[in-house]
ROTORZA-584798 format. One line per 5 residues: their letters; for each residue x, y, z of C-alpha. Coordinates in Angstrom, 1 decimal, padded with zeros to 4 digits. Each point is the difference from the previous one (the first is absolute). Layout:
N
A> X Y Z; ...
***
This chain:
340
MTRPA> -022.2 006.6 -015.7; -001.4 -002.5 002.5; 002.4 -001.6 003.2; -000.1 -002.9 001.9; -001.3 000.4 003.9
RVSAA> 002.9 000.0 002.1; 001.1 -003.6 001.5; 001.6 000.1 003.8; 002.5 -002.4 000.7; -000.5 -003.3 001.8
ALTAV> 000.0 -000.1 003.6; 003.2 -000.2 002.0; 001.6 -003.5 000.2; 002.6 -001.3 002.2; 002.9 -002.2 -001.4
CLAGA> 002.8 -001.5 001.9; 003.3 -000.6 -002.1; 000.1 -003.4 001.6; 001.3 -001.3 -003.9; 001.6 002.9 -001.2
LAGCG> 001.8 000.8 003.2; 002.6 -002.8 001.0; -001.0 -000.3 003.8; -003.6 001.2 000.2; -001.4 -002.2 002.9
SAGAF> 003.4 -002.7 000.0; 001.6 -000.7 002.5; 003.6 001.5 000.4; 002.5 002.0 002.2; -002.2 003.3 -000.5
DADTL> -002.7 001.4 002.7; -002.0 001.3 -003.2; -001.7 003.1 000.3; -003.0 000.7 -002.6; -000.3 003.5 -001.9
TVYSA> -002.9 000.6 -001.3; -000.1 001.7 -003.6; -002.1 002.2 -001.8; 000.6 -000.6 -003.4; -001.4 001.5 -003.3
QHESL> 002.9 -001.2 -002.2; -000.9 -003.2 -002.1; 000.7 -003.4 002.4; 002.1 -001.7 -002.2; 002.6 003.1 -000.5
VRTML> -000.1 000.9 003.8; 000.6 -004.0 000.5; 002.8 -000.2 -001.9; 001.8 002.9 001.1; -000.7 -001.4 003.7
EGFTE> 001.7 -003.1 -000.7; 002.8 -000.9 002.7; -001.7 002.6 002.3; -001.5 -002.3 002.7; 003.3 -002.6 000.1
ETGIE> 002.1 002.5 000.2; -001.5 002.2 002.7; -002.5 -002.4 001.5; -003.2 002.3 -000.4; -002.9 -001.2 -001.5
VEFRD> -001.8 001.9 -002.3; -004.1 000.4 -000.4; -001.9 001.7 -002.8; -003.0 002.5 -000.2; -000.7 000.2 -003.5
GNDAE> -001.6 002.8 -001.4; 000.1 002.8 -002.7; 002.0 003.4 001.0; -003.0 002.1 001.0; -001.9 -002.3 002.3
LANQI> 002.5 -001.3 001.8; 001.4 003.9 000.4; -003.3 000.9 001.1; 000.1 -003.2 002.4; 003.0 001.1 001.5
VQEGE> -001.1 003.4 000.5; -003.7 -001.0 001.6; 002.1 -002.4 002.4; 002.3 002.7 001.4; 003.1 -001.2 002.5
ASPAD> -002.9 -003.2 000.5; 001.3 -001.2 -003.5; 001.4 -003.5 -000.1; 002.4 000.7 -002.6; 003.7 000.4 000.6
VFLTE> 000.4 000.5 -003.8; -001.2 001.6 -003.0; 000.3 -000.5 -003.4; -001.3 001.4 -003.3; -000.2 -000.5 -003.5
NSPSI> 000.2 004.2 -000.9; 001.5 002.5 003.1; -003.0 002.0 000.1; -002.4 -001.8 002.2; 003.5 -000.6 002.6
AVLDR> 000.5 003.9 -000.4; -003.7 000.5 001.7; 001.5 -002.1 003.2; 003.1 002.3 -000.3; -002.2 002.9 000.5
EGLLA> -001.7 -001.7 002.4; 002.7 -000.6 001.9; -000.3 -003.5 000.2; 003.2 -000.5 -001.2; 003.3 -000.9 001.8
PLDRA> 003.2 001.0 -001.3; 002.1 -002.2 -001.3; 003.6 -001.1 000.5; 002.4 002.6 -001.8; 001.8 -003.5 -001.4
TLDQV> -003.1 -001.6 -001.6; -000.9 003.5 -001.9; 003.5 000.4 -000.8; -000.6 -003.4 -002.3; -002.2 002.0 -001.9
SEQFR> 000.6 002.3 -002.5; -001.2 003.6 000.9; -002.5 000.1 -002.7; -001.8 -002.9 001.0; -000.8 001.2 003.9
PSSGT> -002.2 003.1 001.5; 002.6 003.3 001.8; -001.9 -001.4 003.0; 002.1 -003.5 000.3; -003.3 -001.3 001.9
WTGFA> -000.4 -002.4 -003.4; 001.8 -001.4 -002.6; -000.6 -001.1 -003.3; 001.2 -003.5 -001.0; -001.6 -000.8 -003.7
ARSTV> -000.3 002.5 -002.7; -002.5 -000.4 -003.6; 000.5 002.7 -002.6; -003.3 001.5 -001.6; 000.1 -000.5 -003.7
LVYDP> -002.6 000.7 -002.9; -001.1 -003.8 -002.0; -000.9 000.6 -003.0; -000.8 -001.4 -003.4; 002.3 000.2 -002.6
TALAE> -001.8 -000.1 -002.7; -002.3 002.9 001.1; 003.0 002.1 001.2; 003.2 000.3 -001.8; 002.9 000.7 001.9
DELPA> 000.3 003.9 -000.8; -004.1 000.5 001.2; 000.9 -001.3 003.5; -000.5 002.8 002.4; 003.2 001.8 001.5
SILEL> -001.7 000.6 003.6; -002.8 -002.2 001.9; -002.1 003.5 000.0; -000.5 -000.3 -003.6; -002.8 -002.3 000.3
ADPAW> -001.7 002.9 001.6; -000.4 001.2 -003.9; -003.0 -000.1 -001.2; 001.5 -002.1 -003.5; 000.1 -003.0 002.9
EGRIG> -003.8 -000.5 000.5; -001.2 -003.1 -000.1; 003.8 -001.7 -000.8; 001.1 -000.2 003.3; -000.3 -002.6 003.1
IAAGG> 000.4 000.3 003.4; -000.7 -002.2 003.2; -001.4 002.9 002.2; -001.1 -001.5 003.1; 003.4 -001.9 000.8
ADFQA> 002.6 001.1 002.2; 002.6 000.0 -002.7; -001.9 002.8 -002.4; -000.3 001.8 003.3; 003.4 000.2 000.7
IVAAV> 001.4 001.4 -003.5; -002.9 002.7 001.0; 001.8 000.4 003.0; 003.1 001.0 -001.4; -001.8 002.1 -002.8
LALQG> -001.4 001.8 003.2; 003.5 000.3 001.4; 001.5 001.0 -002.9; -002.5 002.3 -001.6; -001.8 001.3 002.3
EEATR> -004.5 -000.3 000.5; -001.0 002.6 -002.8; 002.1 -002.3 -002.6; -001.4 -003.1 001.1; -003.1 000.7 000.0
AWLEG> -000.1 001.2 -003.6; 002.2 -003.4 -000.5; -002.5 -002.1 001.6; -002.9 001.9 -001.3; 001.4 -000.8 -003.5
LERNA> 000.7 -003.8 001.2; -003.9 000.0 001.2; -000.8 001.3 -003.7; 002.7 -002.3 -002.1; -000.3 -003.0 001.7
GVYQS> -001.1 -003.4 000.3; -000.1 -001.4 003.9; 001.1 -003.9 000.5; 000.4 -001.3 002.9; 003.4 -001.5 000.4
NSAVM> 003.3 000.8 -001.7; -000.1 -003.1 -001.9; -003.4 001.0 -001.3; 001.7 003.1 -001.6; 002.9 -002.1 -001.6
VAADE> -002.0 -002.6 -001.5; -002.7 003.3 -001.7; 003.3 001.4 -000.9; 000.9 -003.6 -001.4; -002.9 -000.5 -001.9
GEIDA> -000.8 003.6 -001.4; -002.7 000.8 002.0; 002.0 003.0 001.1; 002.8 001.8 -001.7; 002.0 -000.2 003.1
GVMYH> -000.4 -000.3 003.9; 002.0 001.4 003.2; 001.0 -002.6 002.3; 003.3 -001.8 001.9; 002.9 -001.4 -002.3
YYWYR> -000.2 -003.3 002.0; -003.0 -001.2 -001.2; 001.2 -000.3 -003.7; 003.3 -001.6 001.1; -001.4 -002.5 001.7
DQAEG> -002.6 -000.5 -002.8; 002.9 -000.3 -002.5; 002.1 -002.7 002.6; -003.1 -002.2 -000.5; -000.2 000.1 -003.8
GLKGD> -001.9 003.0 -000.5; -003.4 -001.6 000.8; -001.7 003.5 000.8; 002.2 002.0 -002.0; 002.0 -000.9 -002.7
DARLH> -001.0 002.7 -002.4; 000.1 003.2 002.5; 003.4 002.1 000.3; 001.3 001.9 003.2; 000.7 003.6 -000.1
FFGGQ> 002.2 001.7 002.5; -000.7 003.6 000.6; 003.3 001.0 001.4; 001.3 003.5 000.0; -001.1 000.5 003.5
DAGAF> -003.8 000.0 -000.8; -002.3 -001.0 002.2; -000.7 -002.9 -002.2; 003.2 -000.9 000.7; -000.8 -000.3 004.4
LSVSG> 001.6 -003.2 001.5; -002.6 -000.8 002.8; 001.1 -001.9 003.0; -001.2 -002.7 002.0; 000.7 001.0 003.5
AGVLA> 001.2 -001.7 003.5; -000.3 001.3 003.4; -000.4 -001.1 003.4; -002.8 001.2 002.5; 000.7 002.1 003.1
SSDQP> -002.9 -002.3 001.5; 002.1 -003.0 -000.6; 000.4 -002.2 003.1; 003.4 -001.6 -001.8; 001.6 003.4 -001.0
EDAQR> 003.3 -002.0 -000.4; -000.9 -002.9 -002.5; -002.1 002.3 -001.7; 003.0 002.3 -001.1; 001.8 -003.2 -001.1
LVAWL> -002.7 -001.0 -002.0; 000.1 003.2 -002.1; 003.7 -000.3 000.2; 000.1 -003.4 -001.7; -002.4 001.2 -002.4
TGREA> 001.7 003.0 -001.1; 003.8 -002.4 000.2; 002.0 -001.1 -002.8; -001.5 -003.5 000.2; -003.5 000.8 000.1
QEQLA> 000.8 002.3 -002.9; 001.6 -002.0 -001.9; -002.5 -002.8 000.2; -002.5 002.3 -001.4; 002.4 001.0 -003.0
ESTAL> 000.1 -004.3 -000.2; -003.7 000.1 -000.2; -003.0 000.2 -002.4; -001.2 002.7 001.7; 002.1 002.5 -002.5
EYAVG> -000.4 002.3 002.3; 003.0 002.6 000.5; 002.1 -000.6 003.0; 000.8 003.2 002.0; 002.9 -001.3 002.3
TGVAS> 003.3 002.0 -000.7; 002.3 -001.7 -001.7; -002.8 -003.0 -001.4; -000.6 -000.5 -003.9; -003.2 -000.8 -001.2
AEALP> -001.2 -002.6 -002.0; 001.5 000.2 -003.4; -003.1 000.4 -001.9; -000.7 003.1 001.0; 001.1 003.3 -001.2
PLDGL> 003.0 001.1 003.0; -001.5 001.9 002.4; 002.2 003.1 000.1; -000.5 000.3 -004.0; -004.0 000.7 000.5
GAPAV> 000.4 003.5 000.6; -002.7 000.6 003.0; -001.0 003.0 001.4; 001.1 000.4 003.3; -002.7 -000.2 002.9
DPGSL> 000.1 -000.7 003.8; -002.2 -002.8 000.3; -000.9 001.4 003.1; -002.1 003.0 -001.7; -002.4 -002.1 -001.7
DQDRV> -003.7 001.4 001.2; -001.9 -003.4 -000.9; -003.0 002.3 001.9; 000.0 002.5 -002.6; 000.5 -002.0 -002.8
TELMQ> -003.3 -001.6 001.2; -001.8 003.0 000.5; 001.1 001.6 -003.6; -001.0 -003.3 -001.7; -003.1 -000.2 001.6
EVGLL> -000.7 003.9 -001.0; 000.5 -000.7 -003.9; -001.6 -003.5 -000.2; 002.5 -002.4 -000.1; -001.1 -001.7 003.1
***
């Protein structure tokens, strides 16, 4: 089975939220500061959630965009000299790397209290601000409901050879592997990855996995829920025939990955940085997320997610401390079995 070469992400770019955040660069009553945010989350989602932040606080925001691992590695290399004030991730393993390196400041207690415990690490140095559920996207003409796997671990069985797809090089899939590692241990995770190396076609993205399932190229694939829900909201342009299977039952396949937000210990504007993270996890930003087209889950206490999504508390997600996910060991294991 051939595997496409890994492609590095584009170079970092700096973006001022001049249009999206009122008050950025405009005259007014504020003597505004500027925060530098290293962000791996989707730019449109972060802009939506920060709408009104500059107008409310007088704090301007400048983004440097990249992927999770790129930005985390850059911050580690920059150390105390990093210009970053806040780090935002798509998935939590990369921000957990910074936590273990001692590069994050403790978050204000009031900020932590805005998010349920399952969506933030026990360390209290960062918090989730959005979540996505692991799912199996499948071709209903190839798989009847009673043939769907009860556990994501079953995808390593020989019966699935040539029938499944994964985006092995992406941060999303690697976060799922990190959850399997945290829940099942290294021996079981290695055996699972070895089975996937035999069974799975490797695709460049979650969207490509969904299209492959929709077109009958594979029977099923692993991805996050929101790709399918976004596509359905746009009329099913890529996945009109594909369906989703939620594993539930506290299985590793029901893992909820969180997007993390943390304040750098080296920030020279720690109070403003804390205010930005407090805003992201506050009711206004969480409701903006729920009402947006992102179709990721809101994690703010008492904030309901988009009506199109299955209720968050009914997904049967396993209990995983998001700060325990070991990105470095995941990379090593995937390289050892030939998936990277």
